[in-house]
C-alpha positions in Angstrom: 0.4 0.0 -0.1 2.6 2.3 0.9 4.6 1.6 -2.6 1.6 2.8 -4.2 0.7 5.5 -2.9 3.9 7.0 -3.4 4.3 6.1 -6.6 1.1 8.4 -6.8 2.1 11.2 -5.8 5.6 11.3 -7.1 4.0 10.6 -10.5 1.9 13.6 -9.6 4.9 15.7 -8.9 6.8 14.3 -11.6 4.1 16.1 -14.0 4.3 19.2 -12.7 7.8 19.1 -12.6 8.0 18.3 -16.4 5.7 20.9 -17.1 8.2 23.5 -15.4 11.0 22.1 -17.5 9.5 21.6 -20.8 7.7 25.9 -20.5 12.2 26.4 -19.8 13.6 23.9 -22.1 11.7 22.7 -24.5 9.9 19.4 -25.0 12.6 17.1 -26.9 15.8 18.9 -24.5 13.7 18.3 -21.3 12.8 15.2 -22.0 16.6 13.8 -23.1 18.1 15.5 -19.9 15.6 13.9 -17.8 15.8 11.0 -18.8 19.5 10.5 -18.6 19.7 11.7 -15.2 16.8 9.1 -14.1 18.9 6.5 -16.0 22.2 7.4 -14.4 20.8 7.0 -10.5 19.4 3.7 -11.6 22.5 2.4 -13.2 24.2 3.2 -10.3 21.8 1.5 -7.9 21.7 -1.6 -10.6 25.2 -2.7 -10.9 26.2 -1.7 -7.4 23.3 -3.4 -5.1 20.7 -4.7 -7.7 20.4 -6.7 -10.4 22.4 -5.1 -13.2 21.1 -6.5 -16.9 20.7 -9.4 -15.5 17.9 -11.7 -15.6 15.4 -13.4 -18.0 13.1 -11.2 -18.6 15.9 -8.8 -19.9 14.2 -8.4 -23.4 10.3 -7.8 -22.3 11.5 -4.9 -19.7 13.8 -3.2 -22.6 10.9 -3.7 -25.3 8.6 -2.5 -22.5 10.9 0.8 -21.9 11.0 1.3 -25.3 7.2 1.8 -25.5 6.9 3.2 -21.8 9.7 5.5 -21.8 10.6 6.1 -24.8 7.2 6.8 -26.7 5.2 7.0 -23.4 7.2 9.8 -22.7 7.8 11.5 -25.6 4.3 11.7 -25.9 3.5 13.5 -22.8 6.5 15.9 -22.8 4.9 17.2 -26.2 1.3 17.5 -24.4 2.4 18.9 -21.6 2.1 22.4 -22.9 -1.1 22.1 -24.8 -3.0 20.4 -21.9 -1.1 21.5 -18.7 -0.1 18.9 -16.1 -3.5 18.5 -14.6 -5.4 17.4 -18.0 -2.3 15.6 -19.2 -2.0 13.6 -16.2 -5.9 12.9 -16.4 -5.9 11.6 -20.2 -2.6 9.2 -19.3 -3.5 7.5 -16.3 -7.1 7.2 -16.8 -7.1 6.3 -20.4 -4.5 3.9 -19.5 -6.5 1.3 -17.5 -8.6 0.5 -20.0 -6.5 0.1 -23.0 -4.5 -1.9 -20.5 -7.6 -4.1 -20.3 -7.9 -3.9 -24.0 -4.7 -5.4 -24.5 -4.7 -8.7 -21.9 -7.9 -9.5 -23.6 -6.4 -9.3 -26.8 -3.0 -10.8 -26.1 -3.4 -13.4 -23.1 -7.6 -13.7 -23.6 -8.2 -12.1 -20.6 -12.1 -11.2 -20.9 -14.0 -8.3 -20.1 -17.1 -8.3 -18.2 -19.9 -6.2 -18.5 -18.8 -4.3 -15.1 -15.3 -3.4 -16.7 -16.8 -2.5 -19.7 -19.3 0.1 -18.2 -15.9 1.3 -15.9 -14.0 1.4 -19.2 -17.0 3.6 -20.6 -17.5 6.4 -17.4 -13.2 6.8 -17.7 -14.0 8.1 -21.5 -17.1 10.2 -20.3 -14.8 11.6 -17.9 -12.3 12.5 -19.7 -14.1 14.0 -22.7 -15.8 16.1 -20.5 -12.7 17.3 -19.0 -10.5 17.8 -21.9 -12.9 19.6 -24.8 -14.9 22.6 -23.2 -12.2 25.4 -23.3 -9.8 24.0 -25.3 -11.1 25.3 -28.4 -12.2 23.5 -30.9 -13.2 20.2 -31.4 -11.0 17.0 -30.8 -10.1 16.9 -34.4 -9.0 20.0 -34.9 -6.5 22.3 -34.6 -4.8 22.3 -31.3 -7.2 20.6 -29.8 -6.9 17.5 -31.6 -3.3 17.2 -31.8 -3.4 17.1 -27.6 -5.5 14.8 -28.0 -3.6 12.3 -30.0 -1.0 12.9 -28.1 -2.6 12.1 -24.7 -3.9 9.3 -26.3 -0.4 8.1 -28.0 1.0 8.8 -24.2 -1.8 6.7 -22.5 -1.5 3.8 -25.1 2.2 3.6 -24.6 2.2 4.1 -21.0 -0.9 0.5 -20.8 0.5 -1.1 -23.3 4.4 -0.8 -21.4 2.6 -2.0 -18.3 1.6 -4.9 -19.4 4.5 -6.3 -20.9 7.0 -5.1 -17.9 4.0 -7.3 -15.9 4.5 -10.1 -18.4 8.1 -9.9 -17.9 8.0 -9.7 -13.9 5.9 -13.1 -13.9 8.4 -15.0 -16.6 11.3 -13.6 -13.6 9.3 -15.3 -10.8 8.3 -18.2 -12.5 12.5 -18.7 -13.4 13.2 -18.0 -9.4 14.6 -15.1 -11.1 12.8 -11.9 -9.0 14.1 -8.8 -9.4 13.5 -5.5 -7.6 11.1 -2.2 -8.9 14.9 -0.4 -9.2 16.7 -2.5 -11.2 13.6 -3.6 -13.5 13.3 0.8 -13.7 16.7 0.6 -14.9 16.2 -2.3 -17.9 13.3 -0.4 -18.8 14.7 3.1 -19.0 18.0 2.5 -21.1 15.4 1.7 -24.4 14.2 4.9 -23.3 17.1 6.8 -23.4 18.2 5.7 -26.7 14.5 6.3 -28.3 14.5 10.1 -26.9 18.2 10.8 -28.1 17.3 9.9 -31.3 13.9 12.4 -31.3 16.4 15.0 -29.7 18.7 14.5 -32.5 16.2 14.7 -35.0 13.9 17.9 -33.6 17.2 20.0 -33.2 17.9 19.1 -36.8 14.3 20.3 -37.7 13.3 22.8 -35.1 15.4 25.6 -35.6 17.1 27.0 -32.2 15.6 30.3 -32.4 11.8 29.5 -32.7 11.3 28.6 -29.1 9.4 25.2 -30.2 10.9 22.2 -29.3 14.2 22.7 -29.7 16.4 24.8 -26.7 16.0 28.3 -27.0 19.5 30.4 -28.0 19.7 31.2 -24.7 18.7 28.2 -22.2 18.0 29.3 -18.8 19.3 25.9 -17.4 19.7 27.8 -14.1 16.1 28.0 -13.7 15.3 25.1 -14.9 18.2 22.3 -13.4 16.1 21.8 -10.5 12.8 21.3 -11.8 15.1 18.4 -14.1 16.1 16.9 -11.0 12.4 16.9 -9.6 11.5 15.2 -13.1 14.0 12.5 -13.0 13.8 11.7 -9.7 10.1 11.7 -8.6 8.8 10.2 -12.1 11.5 7.3 -13.8 13.2 6.6 -11.3 11.5 6.3 -7.7 7.9 6.7 -9.0 8.5 3.8 -11.5 10.7 2.1 -8.7 7.8 2.5 -6.6 5.6 1.2 -9.1 7.4 -2.0 -9.6 7.6 -2.6 -6.0 3.9 -2.1 -5.5 3.1 -4.5 -8.3 4.9 -7.5 -6.4 4.0 -7.3 -3.3 0.2 -6.4 -4.1 -2.6 -7.4 -7.0 -2.5 -5.0 -9.7 -6.0 -4.2 -9.0 -5.2 -2.3 -6.1 -2.1 -0.9 -7.0 -3.9 0.3 -10.1 -7.0 1.8 -8.3 -4.4 3.7 -5.8 -2.1 4.9 -8.9 -5.7 6.1 -10.6 -5.5 9.1 -8.2 -2.7 10.6 -9.9 -4.5 13.2 -11.7 -6.7 14.2 -8.0 -3.1 14.6 -6.6 -1.9 16.5 -9.6 -4.4 19.3 -8.8 -3.2 20.6 -5.7 0.2 20.4 -7.0 -0.2 22.2 -10.4 -2.4 25.2 -8.4 0.5 25.4 -5.6 3.5 25.3 -8.0 2.1 26.3 -11.4 -0.9 28.3 -11.4 -3.1 25.9 -12.5 -6.3 26.7 -11.0 -9.1 23.9 -12.4 -12.6 24.7 -13.3 -15.5 23.3 -12.7 -16.0 21.5 -15.7 -12.5 19.6 -15.6 -12.7 18.6 -11.9 -16.1 17.2 -12.8 -14.8 15.4 -15.7 -11.8 14.0 -13.8 -13.7 13.0 -10.9 -15.9 10.9 -13.0 -12.8 9.8 -14.8 -11.0 8.9 -11.8 -13.6 6.8 -10.4 -13.8 5.3 -13.6 -10.3 4.1 -13.5 -10.6 3.0 -9.7 -13.7 0.7 -10.8 -12.1 -0.6 -13.1 -9.1 -2.0 -11.6 -11.0 -2.5 -8.4 -12.9 -5.6 -10.8 -9.2 -6.9 -12.2 
């Protein structure tokens, strides 16, 4: 229980810190620096006290990290300037639950009952209410369409990465080689580092430095950005993911997902306090419905 609650608040803090670092460094640079720093911290632990790069599930963790860290986190960092920390967290955390259920059904044959379908539908309704009002246009046009697509990609990446990671942990346990949470996080993050680095190189060549877009600006405010980058790296991909993996080892999946589904609500006071994102009534209502649906879905699994 403690691990799941720690992961929830760490993920919430990471989302707010990521929004700050993106505003100062740009999406691709903030994502790259953060994931390299996190990989360094995790690598020191994994090679010093953990499993390093050993284990029968290494391949599964690498693929999981490519999707969950690389694709998912890149989409999150691109969505943050468009949606803000609250709505980005809402889309990713809540939509990941029904997507993961569908992936498990398609891959592992896990059947979806009426209650699970109803819970998934309530999540979609809540996200729709929270996301679209006041964001300028329909979900298929302009910035609204781009933000929705990025949030959906991020949610799908997190869901698929979690399913693959869970599968890898089960294989390791069956083989008598259980791996601690921080070592799992390290093995997963390596592929994410490679993906993010390639993305950064591509963005650097595509976006002029003076444009202020996803690339770095001419004079990057590193002094102001570093504290947020460090907080983001430690709270999200390192300690947050480690607590998440630790929770899966000591609690059923349904219990863990029920708790971490509360992350969007934990983001609200943090984003209001640190980033000035004062929520309006409709996004709060939609977020409450989506989180309730995510908790409902997780509790049935």
